Structures are given as structure tokens and as C-alpha cells.
C-alpha atoms as an extended CHARMM CRD file, in Angstrom:
* protein
*
       210  EXT
         1         1  MET       CA             75.0550000000       50.6960000000      -15.7860000000  PROA      1               0.0000000000
         2         2  ALA       CA             76.5990000000       53.7520000000      -17.3650000000  PROA      2               0.0000000000
         3         3  ARG       CA             78.8850000000       55.8320000000      -15.2090000000  PROA      3               0.0000000000
         4         4  CYS       CA             77.2670000000       58.6930000000      -13.3520000000  PROA      4               0.0000000000
         5         5  HSD       CA             77.7700000000       62.3670000000      -14.1110000000  PROA      5               0.0000000000
         6         6  GLN       CA             79.9680000000       64.2420000000      -11.6490000000  PROA      6               0.0000000000
         7         7  LEU       CA             77.6950000000       66.0960000000       -9.2580000000  PROA      7               0.0000000000
         8         8  HSD       CA             78.7030000000       68.7740000000       -6.7770000000  PROA      8               0.0000000000
         9         9  SER       CA             75.4380000000       69.4820000000       -5.0000000000  PROA      9               0.0000000000
        10        10  VAL       CA             71.8910000000       68.3190000000       -4.8440000000  PROA      10              0.0000000000
        11        11  PHE       CA             70.9140000000       70.9390000000       -7.4040000000  PROA      11              0.0000000000
        12        12  GLN       CA             73.3460000000       69.6050000000       -9.9750000000  PROA      12              0.0000000000
        13        13  ALA       CA             72.2230000000       66.1360000000       -8.9720000000  PROA      13              0.0000000000
        14        14  LEU       CA             68.6600000000       67.1360000000       -9.7450000000  PROA      14              0.0000000000
        15        15  LEU       CA             69.7800000000       68.2010000000      -13.2160000000  PROA      15              0.0000000000
        16        16  ALA       CA             71.5640000000       64.9800000000      -14.0950000000  PROA      16              0.0000000000
        17        17  GLY       CA             69.6290000000       62.6600000000      -11.8650000000  PROA      17              0.0000000000
        18        18  ALA       CA             66.0580000000       63.5840000000      -12.7010000000  PROA      18              0.0000000000
        19        19  LEU       CA             66.0840000000       60.9810000000      -15.4530000000  PROA      19              0.0000000000
        20        20  MET       CA             66.0440000000       58.4360000000      -12.6370000000  PROA      20              0.0000000000
        21        21  LEU       CA             62.6010000000       59.3530000000      -11.3090000000  PROA      21              0.0000000000
        22        22  CYS       CA             61.0930000000       56.2510000000       -9.7710000000  PROA      22              0.0000000000
        23        23  LEU       CA             57.4360000000       55.5210000000       -9.0930000000  PROA      23              0.0000000000
        24        24  VAL       CA             58.2930000000       52.8250000000       -6.6040000000  PROA      24              0.0000000000
        25        25  VAL       CA             58.3450000000       52.4800000000       -2.8480000000  PROA      25              0.0000000000
        26        26  LEU       CA             61.7820000000       51.5340000000       -1.5720000000  PROA      26              0.0000000000
        27        27  ASN       CA             61.8210000000       49.7470000000        1.7780000000  PROA      27              0.0000000000
        28        28  PRO       CA             64.8720000000       50.1960000000        4.0260000000  PROA      28              0.0000000000
        29        29  MET       CA             67.0010000000       47.0730000000        4.1680000000  PROA      29              0.0000000000
        30        30  LYS       CA             70.0470000000       46.0430000000        6.1730000000  PROA      30              0.0000000000
        31        31  LEU       CA             72.3660000000       44.9070000000        3.4260000000  PROA      31              0.0000000000
        32        32  ASP       CA             71.8560000000       43.1740000000        0.1200000000  PROA      32              0.0000000000
        33        33  VAL       CA             74.9210000000       41.5760000000       -1.4070000000  PROA      33              0.0000000000
        34        34  SER       CA             72.9990000000       39.7440000000       -4.1160000000  PROA      34              0.0000000000
        35        35  LEU       CA             73.6140000000       39.8690000000       -7.8450000000  PROA      35              0.0000000000
        36        36  TYR       CA             70.9900000000       41.6790000000       -9.8980000000  PROA      36              0.0000000000
        37        37  PRO       CA             71.2090000000       41.1250000000      -13.6590000000  PROA      37              0.0000000000
        38        38  GLU       CA             68.4850000000       42.5120000000      -15.9410000000  PROA      38              0.0000000000
        39        39  ASP       CA             67.4090000000       39.0040000000      -16.9130000000  PROA      39              0.0000000000
        40        40  PRO       CA             67.5520000000       36.4180000000      -14.0950000000  PROA      40              0.0000000000
        41        41  GLY       CA             69.8950000000       33.6010000000      -15.0150000000  PROA      41              0.0000000000
        42        42  SER       CA             71.6180000000       35.4850000000      -17.8370000000  PROA      42              0.0000000000
        43        43  CYS       CA             74.6550000000       36.9810000000      -16.1250000000  PROA      43              0.0000000000
        44        44  SER       CA             78.2720000000       35.9080000000      -15.8970000000  PROA      44              0.0000000000
        45        45  CYS       CA             78.3380000000       35.9560000000      -12.0940000000  PROA      45              0.0000000000
        46        46  ILE       CA             79.0400000000       32.7850000000      -10.1300000000  PROA      46              0.0000000000
        47        47  LYS       CA             75.3810000000       32.9420000000       -9.1070000000  PROA      47              0.0000000000
        48        48  CYS       CA             72.6510000000       34.9380000000      -10.8250000000  PROA      48              0.0000000000
        49        49  MET       CA             69.5220000000       36.3470000000       -9.2370000000  PROA      49              0.0000000000
        50        50  ALA       CA             67.1920000000       33.4530000000      -10.0210000000  PROA      50              0.0000000000
        51        51  GLU       CA             69.6450000000       30.9730000000       -8.5240000000  PROA      51              0.0000000000
        52        52  GLU       CA             70.0710000000       32.4650000000       -5.0770000000  PROA      52              0.0000000000
        53        53  GLU       CA             67.2310000000       34.8650000000       -4.2690000000  PROA      53              0.0000000000
        54        54  ASP       CA             64.3100000000       34.2350000000       -1.9540000000  PROA      54              0.0000000000
        55        55  PRO       CA             61.4130000000       32.5830000000       -3.8590000000  PROA      55              0.0000000000
        56        56  TRP       CA             59.0590000000       35.1760000000       -2.3380000000  PROA      56              0.0000000000
        57        57  PHE       CA             60.9970000000       37.9340000000       -4.1120000000  PROA      57              0.0000000000
        58        58  ILE       CA             61.3790000000       36.0950000000       -7.4050000000  PROA      58              0.0000000000
        59        59  ILE       CA             57.6200000000       35.5080000000       -7.6770000000  PROA      59              0.0000000000
        60        60  ARG       CA             56.8200000000       39.1670000000       -7.0490000000  PROA      60              0.0000000000
        61        61  TYR       CA             59.6270000000       40.8180000000       -9.0190000000  PROA      61              0.0000000000
        62        62  ASP       CA             58.3500000000       41.7690000000      -12.4810000000  PROA      62              0.0000000000
        63        63  ILE       CA             61.2830000000       42.4780000000      -14.7760000000  PROA      63              0.0000000000
        64        64  GLN       CA             58.9210000000       44.0690000000      -17.3130000000  PROA      64              0.0000000000
        65        65  VAL       CA             58.1690000000       46.9890000000      -14.9800000000  PROA      65              0.0000000000
        66        66  PRO       CA             60.5710000000       49.8700000000      -15.7730000000  PROA      66              0.0000000000
        67        67  ARG       CA             62.7820000000       50.7850000000      -12.8640000000  PROA      67              0.0000000000
        68        68  LEU       CA             63.3530000000       54.3430000000      -14.0860000000  PROA      68              0.0000000000
        69        69  MET       CA             60.9510000000       56.9200000000      -15.4330000000  PROA      69              0.0000000000
        70        70  SER       CA             61.1310000000       58.3290000000      -18.9580000000  PROA      70              0.0000000000
        71        71  SER       CA             58.6030000000       59.9270000000      -21.2910000000  PROA      71              0.0000000000
        72        72  ARG       CA             58.1480000000       56.5530000000      -22.9850000000  PROA      72              0.0000000000
        73        73  ASN       CA             57.0180000000       54.7360000000      -19.8510000000  PROA      73              0.0000000000
        74        74  SER       CA             55.4470000000       57.6000000000      -17.8900000000  PROA      74              0.0000000000
        75        75  ASN       CA             51.8180000000       56.7570000000      -18.7070000000  PROA      75              0.0000000000
        76        76  LEU       CA             50.0510000000       55.5080000000      -15.5910000000  PROA      76              0.0000000000
        77        77  SER       CA             47.0960000000       53.1730000000      -15.4600000000  PROA      77              0.0000000000
        78        78  ALA       CA             43.9110000000       54.5540000000      -13.9150000000  PROA      78              0.0000000000
        79        79  TYR       CA             44.4590000000       52.3430000000      -10.8620000000  PROA      79              0.0000000000
        80        80  THR       CA             48.0780000000       53.4380000000      -10.3700000000  PROA      80              0.0000000000
        81        81  SER       CA             47.2460000000       57.0950000000      -10.9440000000  PROA      81              0.0000000000
        82        82  LYS       CA             44.4620000000       57.0100000000       -8.3510000000  PROA      82              0.0000000000
        83        83  TRP       CA             46.7150000000       55.2920000000       -5.8040000000  PROA      83              0.0000000000
        84        84  TRP       CA             49.6220000000       57.6630000000       -6.4260000000  PROA      84              0.0000000000
        85        85  ARG       CA             47.5350000000       60.8330000000       -6.2580000000  PROA      85              0.0000000000
        86        86  GLY       CA             45.9260000000       59.5260000000       -3.0910000000  PROA      86              0.0000000000
        87        87  LEU       CA             49.2830000000       59.6960000000       -1.2930000000  PROA      87              0.0000000000
        88        88  GLN       CA             48.7610000000       63.4480000000       -0.9360000000  PROA      88              0.0000000000
        89        89  ASN       CA             46.5940000000       64.6750000000        1.9130000000  PROA      89              0.0000000000
        90        90  ARG       CA             44.9770000000       67.1580000000       -0.4510000000  PROA      90              0.0000000000
        91        91  PRO       CA             45.2490000000       65.8010000000       -3.9880000000  PROA      91              0.0000000000
        92        92  ARG       CA             45.6020000000       68.6270000000       -6.4920000000  PROA      92              0.0000000000
        93        93  ARG       CA             44.0010000000       68.7360000000       -9.8950000000  PROA      93              0.0000000000
        94        94  VAL       CA             47.0470000000       68.6360000000      -12.1330000000  PROA      94              0.0000000000
        95        95  ASN       CA             47.4140000000       67.8040000000      -15.8070000000  PROA      95              0.0000000000
        96        96  TYR       CA             49.8570000000       64.9370000000      -15.3690000000  PROA      96              0.0000000000
        97        97  THR       CA             50.6060000000       64.6050000000      -19.0990000000  PROA      97              0.0000000000
        98        98  ALA       CA             51.5200000000       68.2860000000      -19.3940000000  PROA      98              0.0000000000
        99        99  LEU       CA             53.5860000000       68.0350000000      -16.2180000000  PROA      99              0.0000000000
       100       100  VAL       CA             55.6400000000       65.1470000000      -17.6080000000  PROA      100             0.0000000000
       101       101  GLU       CA             56.1570000000       66.9690000000      -20.9070000000  PROA      101             0.0000000000
       102       102  THR       CA             57.5300000000       69.9850000000      -19.0280000000  PROA      102             0.0000000000
       103       103  LEU       CA             59.6930000000       67.7580000000      -16.8720000000  PROA      103             0.0000000000
       104       104  PHE       CA             61.4670000000       66.1350000000      -19.7920000000  PROA      104             0.0000000000
       105       105  MET       CA             61.9410000000       69.4550000000      -21.5430000000  PROA      105             0.0000000000
       106       106  LEU       CA             64.1770000000       70.3820000000      -18.6080000000  PROA      106             0.0000000000
       107       107  PHE       CA             65.8880000000       67.0750000000      -17.9420000000  PROA      107             0.0000000000
       108       108  PRO       CA             67.4910000000       64.3470000000      -20.0960000000  PROA      108             0.0000000000
       109       109  ASP       CA             64.9080000000       61.9220000000      -21.4220000000  PROA      109             0.0000000000
       110       110  GLU       CA             66.9940000000       58.7710000000      -21.4420000000  PROA      110             0.0000000000
       111       111  GLU       CA             66.7510000000       55.1690000000      -20.3060000000  PROA      111             0.0000000000
       112       112  PRO       CA             70.1730000000       54.3670000000      -18.8370000000  PROA      112             0.0000000000
       113       113  TYR       CA             71.4430000000       51.1740000000      -17.2530000000  PROA      113             0.0000000000
       114       114  SER       CA             70.1300000000       48.9360000000      -20.0240000000  PROA      114             0.0000000000
       115       115  ASP       CA             73.4750000000       47.4640000000      -21.0520000000  PROA      115             0.0000000000
       116       116  SER       CA             73.2970000000       44.2480000000      -19.0630000000  PROA      116             0.0000000000
       117       117  GLY       CA             74.0620000000       40.9350000000      -20.6940000000  PROA      117             0.0000000000
       118       118  PRO       CA             75.2500000000       37.3680000000      -20.1820000000  PROA      118             0.0000000000
       119       119  ASP       CA             78.8880000000       38.4580000000      -20.4730000000  PROA      119             0.0000000000
       120       120  ARG       CA             79.0000000000       40.8180000000      -17.5120000000  PROA      120             0.0000000000
       121       121  CYS       CA             78.6440000000       40.6320000000      -13.7540000000  PROA      121             0.0000000000
       122       122  ARG       CA             78.0540000000       43.5700000000      -11.4380000000  PROA      122             0.0000000000
       123       123  LEU       CA             77.5810000000       43.6250000000       -7.6930000000  PROA      123             0.0000000000
       124       124  CYS       CA             75.0400000000       45.8810000000       -5.9880000000  PROA      124             0.0000000000
       125       125  ALA       CA             74.7130000000       46.6970000000       -2.2690000000  PROA      125             0.0000000000
       126       126  LEU       CA             71.5710000000       48.3780000000       -0.9180000000  PROA      126             0.0000000000
       127       127  VAL       CA             72.2890000000       49.8970000000        2.4870000000  PROA      127             0.0000000000
       128       128  GLY       CA             69.4810000000       51.1030000000        4.7520000000  PROA      128             0.0000000000
       129       129  ASN       CA             69.4940000000       53.6620000000        7.5660000000  PROA      129             0.0000000000
       130       130  SER       CA             69.0520000000       51.5300000000       10.6780000000  PROA      130             0.0000000000
       131       131  GLY       CA             71.7590000000       50.9010000000       13.2420000000  PROA      131             0.0000000000
       132       132  ASN       CA             71.8530000000       47.1590000000       12.5490000000  PROA      132             0.0000000000
       133       133  LEU       CA             75.2270000000       47.3970000000       10.8160000000  PROA      133             0.0000000000
       134       134  GLU       CA             76.9640000000       48.9880000000       13.7980000000  PROA      134             0.0000000000
       135       135  GLY       CA             79.8210000000       46.7360000000       14.8290000000  PROA      135             0.0000000000
       136       136  SER       CA             79.4610000000       44.5470000000       11.7390000000  PROA      136             0.0000000000
       137       137  HSD       CA             82.7420000000       45.6340000000       10.0960000000  PROA      137             0.0000000000
       138       138  TYR       CA             80.9940000000       45.2700000000        6.7270000000  PROA      138             0.0000000000
       139       139  GLY       CA             82.5270000000       48.4930000000        5.4040000000  PROA      139             0.0000000000
       140       140  PRO       CA             85.1600000000       46.9010000000        3.1210000000  PROA      140             0.0000000000
       141       141  LEU       CA             82.6160000000       44.3550000000        1.8400000000  PROA      141             0.0000000000
       142       142  ILE       CA             80.1130000000       47.0880000000        0.9630000000  PROA      142             0.0000000000
       143       143  ASP       CA             82.7400000000       49.2460000000       -0.7440000000  PROA      143             0.0000000000
       144       144  ALA       CA             83.8390000000       46.2730000000       -2.8800000000  PROA      144             0.0000000000
       145       145  HSD       CA             80.5280000000       46.3860000000       -4.7790000000  PROA      145             0.0000000000
       146       146  ASP       CA             80.2620000000       48.0840000000       -8.1570000000  PROA      146             0.0000000000
       147       147  PHE       CA             77.2320000000       50.0540000000       -7.0390000000  PROA      147             0.0000000000
       148       148  VAL       CA             76.3840000000       51.0930000000       -3.4860000000  PROA      148             0.0000000000
       149       149  ILE       CA             72.8670000000       52.4890000000       -3.0550000000  PROA      149             0.0000000000
       150       150  ARG       CA             71.9730000000       54.3550000000        0.1330000000  PROA      150             0.0000000000
       151       151  MET       CA             68.6930000000       55.8060000000        1.3760000000  PROA      151             0.0000000000
       152       152  ASN       CA             67.9200000000       59.4280000000        2.2360000000  PROA      152             0.0000000000
       153       153  THR       CA             70.4300000000       60.9670000000        4.6610000000  PROA      153             0.0000000000
       154       154  GLY       CA             71.9770000000       57.6990000000        5.8590000000  PROA      154             0.0000000000
       155       155  PRO       CA             75.4440000000       58.7540000000        7.0890000000  PROA      155             0.0000000000
       156       156  THR       CA             78.8080000000       57.2190000000        6.2700000000  PROA      156             0.0000000000
       157       157  LYS       CA             81.2520000000       59.6480000000        7.9030000000  PROA      157             0.0000000000
       158       158  GLY       CA             82.4590000000       58.2130000000       11.1720000000  PROA      158             0.0000000000
       159       159  TYR       CA             80.9450000000       54.8090000000       10.4000000000  PROA      159             0.0000000000
       160       160  GLU       CA             83.1410000000       53.7620000000        7.4950000000  PROA      160             0.0000000000
       161       161  LYS       CA             84.3120000000       50.5070000000        9.0930000000  PROA      161             0.0000000000
       162       162  ASP       CA             80.7120000000       49.2990000000        9.3830000000  PROA      162             0.0000000000
       163       163  VAL       CA             78.8580000000       50.8680000000        6.4300000000  PROA      163             0.0000000000
       164       164  GLY       CA             81.6680000000       51.7780000000        4.0340000000  PROA      164             0.0000000000
       165       165  SER       CA             82.4300000000       55.1310000000        2.4480000000  PROA      165             0.0000000000
       166       166  LYS       CA             81.3770000000       54.5200000000       -1.1510000000  PROA      166             0.0000000000
       167       167  THR       CA             78.0290000000       55.8150000000       -2.4180000000  PROA      167             0.0000000000
       168       168  THR       CA             77.2810000000       55.6200000000       -6.1290000000  PROA      168             0.0000000000
       169       169  HSD       CA             73.5320000000       56.2810000000       -5.8320000000  PROA      169             0.0000000000
       170       170  ARG       CA             71.4200000000       57.8860000000       -3.1210000000  PROA      170             0.0000000000
       171       171  ALA       CA             67.6410000000       57.4680000000       -3.1950000000  PROA      171             0.0000000000
       172       172  ILE       CA             65.8460000000       60.4090000000       -1.5950000000  PROA      172             0.0000000000
       173       173  TYR       CA             62.4890000000       62.0470000000       -1.1550000000  PROA      173             0.0000000000
       174       174  PRO       CA             62.4840000000       65.7970000000       -1.9090000000  PROA      174             0.0000000000
       175       175  GLU       CA             62.1170000000       66.5030000000        1.8150000000  PROA      175             0.0000000000
       176       176  SER       CA             65.3420000000       64.6220000000        2.5570000000  PROA      176             0.0000000000
       177       177  ALA       CA             67.4800000000       66.3380000000       -0.1010000000  PROA      177             0.0000000000
       178       178  VAL       CA             71.0480000000       66.9820000000        1.0290000000  PROA      178             0.0000000000
       179       179  ASP       CA             74.3000000000       68.0040000000       -0.6290000000  PROA      179             0.0000000000
       180       180  MET       CA             76.1740000000       65.0300000000       -2.0620000000  PROA      180             0.0000000000
       181       181  ASP       CA             79.7510000000       64.4870000000       -3.1500000000  PROA      181             0.0000000000
       182       182  ASN       CA             80.8310000000       64.3870000000       -6.7820000000  PROA      182             0.0000000000
       183       183  SER       CA             80.7610000000       60.5840000000       -7.0220000000  PROA      183             0.0000000000
       184       184  THR       CA             77.0980000000       60.1380000000       -6.1220000000  PROA      184             0.0000000000
       185       185  HSD       CA             74.0870000000       60.0570000000       -8.4300000000  PROA      185             0.0000000000
       186       186  LEU       CA             70.6810000000       61.1230000000       -7.1760000000  PROA      186             0.0000000000
       187       187  VAL       CA             67.6460000000       58.8460000000       -7.4440000000  PROA      187             0.0000000000
       188       188  LEU       CA             64.5250000000       60.9090000000       -6.7870000000  PROA      188             0.0000000000
       189       189  VAL       CA             61.5240000000       58.9950000000       -5.4230000000  PROA      189             0.0000000000
       190       190  PRO       CA             58.4340000000       61.1080000000       -6.2280000000  PROA      190             0.0000000000
       191       191  PHE       CA             55.6620000000       59.9180000000       -3.9460000000  PROA      191             0.0000000000
       192       192  LYS       CA             53.2520000000       62.6140000000       -5.0920000000  PROA      192             0.0000000000
       193       193  VAL       CA             52.5470000000       64.9840000000       -7.9610000000  PROA      193             0.0000000000
       194       194  LEU       CA             53.8440000000       67.8330000000       -5.8120000000  PROA      194             0.0000000000
       195       195  ASP       CA             57.3200000000       66.2630000000       -5.8770000000  PROA      195             0.0000000000
       196       196  LEU       CA             57.4590000000       66.5180000000       -9.6710000000  PROA      196             0.0000000000
       197       197  GLN       CA             56.1560000000       70.0780000000       -9.5630000000  PROA      197             0.0000000000
       198       198  GLY       CA             58.7820000000       70.9290000000       -6.9740000000  PROA      198             0.0000000000
       199       199  LEU       CA             61.5180000000       69.5060000000       -9.1630000000  PROA      199             0.0000000000
       200       200  ILE       CA             60.4650000000       71.7500000000      -12.0350000000  PROA      200             0.0000000000
       201       201  THR       CA             60.4210000000       74.7490000000       -9.6770000000  PROA      201             0.0000000000
       202       202  ILE       CA             63.7980000000       73.9800000000       -8.1100000000  PROA      202             0.0000000000
       203       203  PHE       CA             65.6740000000       73.5890000000      -11.3800000000  PROA      203             0.0000000000
       204       204  PRO       CA             65.4590000000       77.2080000000      -12.6100000000  PROA      204             0.0000000000
       205       205  THR       CA             65.9110000000       78.7720000000       -9.1390000000  PROA      205             0.0000000000
       206       206  LYS       CA             68.3310000000       76.2490000000       -7.5880000000  PROA      206             0.0000000000
       207       207  HSD       CA             66.5030000000       76.8290000000       -4.3020000000  PROA      207             0.0000000000
       208       208  ILE       CA             64.7040000000       74.2470000000       -2.1940000000  PROA      208             0.0000000000
       209       209  LYS       CA             61.6800000000       75.4490000000       -0.2300000000  PROA      209             0.0000000000
       210       210  ARG       CA             60.7750000000       73.2220000000        2.6920000000  PROA      210             0.0000000000
């Protein structure tokens, strides 16, 4: 992965982090200390993903599905579009193509984190929001990872010995947006068209309406 831009608030994070729009549902997890290369079995780690992961996950993980949204992979199938729009209580009639074009006029249209290869090994920890890590003393182990991904407003202050203090990426919904330190990159999870519209509105005004 490329190093993240320095961000001082959620608004600046929205500017640099909007390229990481994800059309995926992320489930909270306790702790994942697995190795995640782009191509299973082609990393320089002691063990690569295909060698140690649960068979259930390996069967269902499709490496061909883009993890991050860009203008080149933003086209949705009719099935996916219907499902995604159905997440809103009152689906709005929106020109999705025009919306995406506007979005990437405001934000960088890039596909980062594509520099994996058989000669490198990177560790990733995905830390959820439950209290299961309390008393675990996993903090140093979590912080030893190259990338530490946290969900929504999951706290670290006061819990460093159990959950660590390092956060390289924070995945949020627009409703859970919070200020972040200058070492954290935002991953926006747009569950509805309104989230993308809100992002376009927030950028010029730097004001979040809840």
C-alpha cells in the first residue's frame, strides 16, 4: 500500500480518502492477524493467505472484485444497483452515472494499494468495536502490524494496552464521521446513494449535516 496523506480532520480525510469509497459491507471482527497479499500464495511472508485462512473464507473471497471504488470500476450490475438502492427507506431517483462523474471531478480518481508482489510481506490487523479485547493485552501485537484498520468510532485512548494506539485506516459510515489524527486515512463505506451525494455536498462547505 502507498503511504497515506496526512489528514487533520474528517473534512481533509474526505478530500484525500474519498478515493477509497467501498461498496462492501464490513462486519465487525475481534482481531485478524492474518497476512493478506493481493494474490494468495504469492507473498514473501512465512505464511500467505491461501495457506492459513479458513476454507470458508477462501472459497468466498473473490480477488477479482475491486476493493476500492474508482471511475473505472464504478459501473454496477442491475442486480447490485437494485440491492444497493434498496438499502434506503425511500430510494431516490438519481442519475448514478452523473453522480459518479461529479464525485471524481472533486476527488482523486486513483487505484492505490496495487503494488503487492511476491517479494513483499505486510501485516494487517482489523480491529472491531466490541469489548472482547478488554484484558487481552493485545495492544503491542496490534501496533506491530503495518496497517491497523478500525471501525467507526472504536476508541483507543485509555485502552492502548488492549487495542493498541496505532490506526492507519478507519472505516466509517457518514453518520459516524469523527475527527481523526494526522496518521489515519479515511475509508468511507457508502451504503446508499445519499452517502455519495452527502460527500459531494460536504466537500465544498466542510460542514456535516446530521
